[in-house]
C-alpha positions in Angstrom: -184.6 109.8 -142.2 -181.4 111.4 -143.2 -183.5 114.5 -142.5 -184.3 114.0 -139.3 -180.8 113.0 -138.0 -179.7 116.6 -139.8 -182.3 118.5 -138.2 -180.8 116.9 -134.8 -177.4 116.9 -135.7 -178.0 121.1 -136.9 -180.0 121.7 -133.4 -177.4 120.3 -130.9 -174.2 122.5 -133.2 -176.3 125.3 -132.8 -177.4 124.7 -128.9 -173.5 124.2 -128.1 -172.6 127.0 -130.1 -175.0 129.6 -128.2 -173.7 127.9 -124.7 -169.9 128.8 -125.8 -170.9 132.4 -126.7 -172.8 132.9 -124.0 -170.0 131.6 -121.1 -167.8 133.8 -123.5 -169.6 136.8 -122.9 -170.3 136.2 -118.9 -166.0 135.5 -119.1 -165.7 139.3 -120.1 -167.8 140.4 -118.3 -166.7 138.4 -115.0 -163.1 140.3 -115.8 -164.3 143.4 -116.4 -165.6 143.1 -112.9 -163.1 141.5 -111.3 -161.1 143.5 -108.1 -157.5 143.7 -108.3 -155.0 140.7 -108.6 -154.3 138.5 -105.7 -150.6 139.7 -105.5 -152.1 142.6 -104.3 -153.3 140.5 -100.9 -150.4 138.7 -100.5 -148.2 141.3 -99.2 -150.6 141.9 -96.5 -150.8 138.1 -95.3 -146.6 138.5 -95.1 -145.2 137.5 -92.1 -148.1 136.2 -90.5 -148.2 132.3 -89.3 -150.9 130.1 -89.7 -151.9 129.0 -86.1 -152.9 125.4 -87.5 -149.3 124.5 -87.9 -146.6 123.9 -85.7 -143.5 126.3 -86.2 -140.9 125.2 -89.4 -143.3 123.1 -90.6 -145.2 123.8 -94.5 -148.6 122.7 -95.8 -146.2 120.6 -98.1 -145.0 118.7 -94.9 -148.7 118.3 -94.1 -149.4 116.8 -97.2 -146.3 114.5 -97.4 -147.2 113.0 -93.5 -151.1 112.4 -95.1 -149.7 110.1 -97.8 -147.1 108.8 -95.3 -150.1 108.3 -92.9 -152.2 106.6 -96.0 -149.4 104.5 -97.0 -149.0 103.1 -93.8 -152.4 101.7 -93.1 -152.8 100.5 -96.7 -149.5 98.5 -96.2 -150.4 97.1 -92.4 -153.9 96.7 -94.2 -155.6 98.1 -91.3 -158.5 98.4 -93.3 -161.7 96.7 -93.1 -162.6 92.9 -93.7 -165.5 92.0 -96.3 -167.5 88.9 -96.7 -168.6 89.2 -100.3 -171.8 87.8 -99.5 -175.0 88.9 -101.5 -177.6 88.7 -99.8 -181.4 88.4 -101.7 -184.7 88.2 -100.2 -187.3 87.5 -102.4 -190.8 89.6 -101.6 -193.3 88.0 -103.3 -195.4 91.5 -103.6 -193.9 94.3 -104.5 -195.1 97.7 -107.0 -193.3 96.8 -109.0 -194.9 92.9 -109.4 -198.5 94.3 -108.0 -200.2 90.2 -108.6 -202.3 90.3 -105.0 -203.5 93.8 -104.6 
């Protein structure tokens, strides 16, 4: 009994160890093949405006507006009203109850 438990735990431990090693190897390979860091891309974007945002706004403003809208709708209780009624139709013959087939 204990031998079977030990074999099971040992197998799981060895598989997890192999998984960690394989992911570590992928990490090393990915770092060697990765392009230049994103900092080199940043100067190319400087001075360009995002077409979806009006002038004088930032992405943080959009996030705050979304949160404010969600809170406003929540506190005004603008949401669906649920009946909270569960209706169960009983069927005599189903695949789970094969009597009569």
